[in-house]
Structures are given as C-alpha cells and as structure tokens.
Wavefront OBJ file of the C-alpha trace (Angstrom):
o trace
v 0.000 0.000 0.000
v 1.472 3.384 -0.976
v 2.340 5.970 1.637
v 0.830 9.462 1.507
v 2.633 12.769 1.767
v 0.178 15.328 3.146
v 0.360 19.080 2.734
v -1.926 21.283 4.828
v -3.059 24.894 4.451
v -4.794 27.065 7.084
v -7.524 29.321 5.673
v -8.807 31.954 8.100
v -12.469 31.912 7.077
v -15.046 29.194 6.570
v -16.370 29.355 3.039
v -17.998 26.394 1.313
v -17.770 28.362 -1.957
v -13.976 28.120 -1.738
v -14.285 24.376 -1.069
v -16.349 23.889 -4.245
v -13.911 25.989 -6.293
v -11.000 23.976 -4.902
v -12.720 20.709 -5.793
v -13.446 21.986 -9.319
v -9.823 23.057 -9.763
v -7.960 20.162 -8.154
v -10.399 17.199 -7.969
v -13.097 17.638 -10.628
v -13.626 13.869 -10.526
v -14.054 13.031 -6.862
v -15.834 10.745 -4.462
v -16.711 11.487 -0.857
v -15.247 8.869 1.451
v -18.245 8.817 3.796
v -21.839 7.810 3.191
v -23.307 10.046 5.881
v -22.225 12.797 8.246
v -23.334 12.649 11.902
v -23.399 15.750 14.110
v -21.303 15.727 16.204
v -18.832 13.729 14.168
v -17.447 11.940 17.222
v -19.387 11.290 20.388
v -22.059 9.139 21.925
v -25.112 11.314 21.273
v -25.860 12.070 17.619
v -28.025 15.189 17.221
v -28.583 14.696 13.506
v -27.118 13.209 10.350
v -26.600 14.669 6.883
v -26.776 12.316 3.926
v -24.836 14.589 1.573
v -21.794 16.809 1.835
v -23.532 19.890 0.371
v -25.921 20.123 3.329
v -23.067 19.403 5.732
v -20.917 22.228 4.305
v -23.849 24.661 4.577
v -24.338 23.601 8.197
v -20.621 24.020 8.958
v -20.591 27.503 7.391
v -23.522 28.464 9.640
v -22.093 26.841 12.793
v -18.500 28.097 12.917
v -17.579 26.443 16.229
v -18.225 22.902 14.993
v -15.117 20.776 14.355
v -15.402 18.327 11.435
v -13.117 16.444 9.064
v -14.147 15.310 5.572
v -12.265 13.245 2.983
v -12.569 13.014 -0.807
v -10.836 10.555 -3.118
v -9.621 11.747 -6.514
v -11.121 9.482 -9.188
v -8.744 10.776 -11.884
v -6.139 8.028 -11.625
v -3.488 9.954 -13.574
v -3.618 12.935 -11.208
v -0.755 13.459 -8.762
v -3.297 14.490 -6.099
v -4.868 11.333 -4.653
v -6.959 12.552 -1.724
v -8.350 15.812 -0.338
v -8.912 16.407 3.371
v -10.966 19.299 4.703
v -10.883 20.134 8.404
v -13.358 22.615 9.799
v -11.681 23.806 12.993
v -13.360 24.542 16.310
v -12.197 28.169 16.023
v -14.006 29.177 12.813
v -11.356 28.296 10.230
v -10.588 25.597 7.670
v -7.545 23.462 6.993
v -7.225 22.122 3.456
v -5.178 18.972 2.970
v -3.732 17.433 -0.188
v -2.329 13.907 -0.304
v 0.001 12.471 -2.920
v 1.840 9.155 -3.090
v 5.410 9.220 -1.847
v 7.667 8.924 1.168
v 9.882 12.030 0.970
v 8.222 15.251 2.094
v 10.775 17.287 0.133
v 10.361 15.384 -3.149
v 9.894 17.339 -6.370
v 6.269 16.166 -6.680
v 5.492 17.142 -3.097
v 6.986 20.608 -3.492
v 5.228 21.246 -6.809
v 1.856 20.331 -5.276
v 2.587 22.380 -2.151
v 3.433 25.552 -4.057
v 0.557 25.166 -6.516
v -2.040 24.845 -3.764
v -0.355 27.491 -1.622
v -0.615 29.987 -4.495
v -4.262 29.053 -4.998
v -5.376 29.292 -1.341
v -2.964 31.970 -0.062
v -3.001 30.468 3.462
v -1.571 32.036 6.609
v 0.239 28.809 7.514
v 1.082 25.670 5.563
v 3.311 22.625 5.971
v 4.076 19.142 4.655
v 4.053 15.908 6.641
v 3.603 12.181 6.190
v 0.295 10.428 6.805
v -1.103 12.316 9.776
v -4.336 14.286 10.086
v -4.324 17.996 10.897
v -5.215 19.242 14.399
v -8.681 20.578 15.204
v -7.911 24.274 15.657
v -5.659 26.971 14.259
v -3.436 27.421 17.336
v -2.657 23.701 17.403
v -2.122 23.782 13.642
v 0.471 26.562 13.927
v 2.370 24.511 16.538
v 1.913 21.410 14.342
v 3.556 23.224 11.404
v 6.439 24.405 13.573
v 7.404 20.740 13.923
v 6.815 19.734 10.284
v 8.477 20.482 6.965
v 7.832 24.031 5.742
v 9.515 24.684 2.385
v 11.369 27.960 2.034
v 12.007 29.554 -1.332
v 15.629 30.631 -1.576
v 16.533 33.509 -3.879
l 1 2 3 4 5 6 7 8 9 10 11 12 13 14 15 16 17 18 19 20 21 22 23 24 25 26 27 28 29 30 31 32 33 34 35 36 37 38 39 40 41 42 43 44 45 46 47 48 49 50 51 52 53 54 55 56 57 58 59 60 61 62 63 64 65 66 67 68 69 70 71 72 73 74 75 76 77 78 79 80 81 82 83 84 85 86 87 88 89 90 91 92 93 94 95 96 97 98 99 100 101 102 103 104 105 106 107 108 109 110 111 112 113 114 115 116 117 118 119 120 121 122 123 124 125 126 127 128 129 130 131 132 133 134 135 136 137 138 139 140 141 142 143 144 145 146 147 148 149 150 151 152 153 154 155
C-alpha cells in the first residue's frame, strides 16, 4: 500500500464556496469517502445526520464552532493528487489537505503540489508531513507546522 505525503493549508475563514472551487480546480472527478455525516462527528449522542456533503458544508458555514473532518478521493487516476482532506476547525477556520503518493516530504512532486495549492489558497500557515491528520484548531495547527516540513524559497 502506498504511503501518503500530506500538505496542509490554514484558511482563516469558513467558506464552502472556496471548497467547491477547490474541488473543481484540483479534484473535478471526486468521491466522498463517507456515506453520511453525523453531528457531532465523534461522540455518543448524535443530534442529527446529513446524507450529503452539500448540506453538511452549509451547516458548517452556519455553525462556525463545529469541528469536522471530511475526505474526498480523486477518481482521476493519472492525477498526482490522490486525496483531499478538509478540516473545519473549532475556532471558525478551515484546513485544506492534499495527499500524494510518496515517502519524501521534500520530493519534487510534493513541493510542486505544495506551491501550486499554496498559491491558490494563499493560506496564513502551511506545511508538509507524512500520513497524519491535521489538528482541530488553528493554534494547534500553527504549533503542528512548527514541527513539520515548511519549504522555504531561496533567492
């Protein structure tokens, strides 16, 4: 089974419109990796369940303190990008994640994907790691990135 290299990008505002644009740009052929979406995502008492991601994203836009993580698979087999992770943080932000096959965070493919998505999203913080999910809020994410690979462009 191939290993994933994950790059993550902190976006300071929840916006499902940006999510749809990102999917159109980077994963036009995609499949959600969940059949339903309980609220809360983890816990013993489910308050409700969404059966599609569109309704879930609307709910998450309207309830900015809710933490949630969603995964999409890229169905375009020739694409470098294999999976997309979206983390709605408990402090009103979003973390976008892109996964490619590989085992070296500083590989050419990893860096090309990182810079392409970074230009597209213009995040405040971003980093690259290997097969680990992003934390649930922006403060933890900043500390997370301090201990991960953050490419620096040298001039």
